[in-house]
Phi, psi and omega in degrees: 000128183294149184305313187299319182297320179299316181295323183287323182289322177297310183305316180298323181286329188272327185311307183301320180296321179293318181297318181298318183295316176307310182295317178297316175301320177298315183296312176305319179297314178297329180287321181298318179290079190295328182265294190066005183284138180224354185229161176239144178262147177234127184229128185254131167247102182236148177073193183283138180276089178250355179206135182255351191303313178301311179296314180300316176300318179298309182298312172310314179307310186288325182298321185274346185275109183289353181274347182262122188274334184185168183236137175254119178258112180266109191256121172218077195210140176274005185098204184174214180290144190301306187294314176297330175296318179294325176298314179295319175303313184292324176299317181294327177292329176297324177295321179300318184293327180270001181058040173248115189298138168240121178250137180252134171243111182280135177265228180290324182218124174220071189248160179044256174298328178291322175288321181303317184284334180286339190297327186284353183303153170297323182205136180249126171252134177233146172279156186301327185259009172299136171265122188217188184086238182056049179283097181191183182227141181222143176226122181253124184235118179290149180235116188253006187305316186292323182291318183293324175298320187286328178263006170080035181251125177246135176259123171267121184245121177252135184213159175233103185126123187307317188258012192295333182248027187295342178260021178299136176273005185255008179206166175274151180283150175273161177310311182300324180291318182290325180294321181292317179293319180293327178290322181293322171294323181295321180292319176293326177294323180295317175308310180301314181295310179298324182288318182289318182301322178295307187295326183271346185071028184266156171289129183301313182301321180295318184293322178309322182293345181236003187259048184249027176089355184289154177261145183232151169279167177303320180295318176296314180299326176294323181291333180271357183066023175281338174229170191257330182198164178265137175166166183258199183303310183292324181292322173296322178290323176301319175301305185305311179298324179293309182296332181268356179074020182260151182270186187284348182267358181304139178291144178249113185261130172232130178244075182272129179256133184248141176293140180257350182272126185297326185293315178297319177295317180300307181304317180296315176301317181299314179289335178288320179283320185234078182300337177302332179292343189299321178300335179266328183277332182257150176297154183300129183199166171287144182222135164272084192223125172268131176223148186272355176247000000 
């Protein structure tokens, strides 16, 4: 057999082995390159939290996206409804379990539900003058009894269940009804306190001392261990870049969803500018909401 033929035969026999070795080494190299991360996600929680779907979708997208190294959560909110706040909180807890860092940058206001959704973050940045805290629960129920009596309108209410109409705006509550509502508020307040204590790794008794609904400046909140450090948006972003090992040129990705319906946009803007209107525009429900009135 000629030498050339031998070389060709040996090459044909060895080639599959070489290809296999290259593929194996390539897989090992891919495994060693643990991050492959090149971008940072940005999610904004702004205005009254009355719906969680958009924010949760953005967070889920970033959590599952392997090209996202971490997320900056910019919070400028007085809080809002309890259930949407809890849904956002739960999604942020999943980031902690996945060891993908979320850093919070508090803006002008991050109170009540705004603070609640911030609590699972790896680190919370607040400006010295940020208003935060307001760990409490509120429920606003309109009362039209005097007005309807004045203009001669009577409401006939048919019900099955002693407490079915306890939130009726057409009559005063009885003492048992007020006690029932207070128990409901107290239970929700305990959920707020327990969730923040767990997310922040704080002693519950220490948190109870400042969880009476009072508001704090960022500087005061730092002294109470409600936030981790003082700083603005750029400080928080720089810290996130540092802990993810990304440079200053790393891309910032934002997947912000905007309402396309004018009415929804108008309501959102109204409650953003005048949070006290939320009690009138939304059905009666429990709120992690800071209001100045």
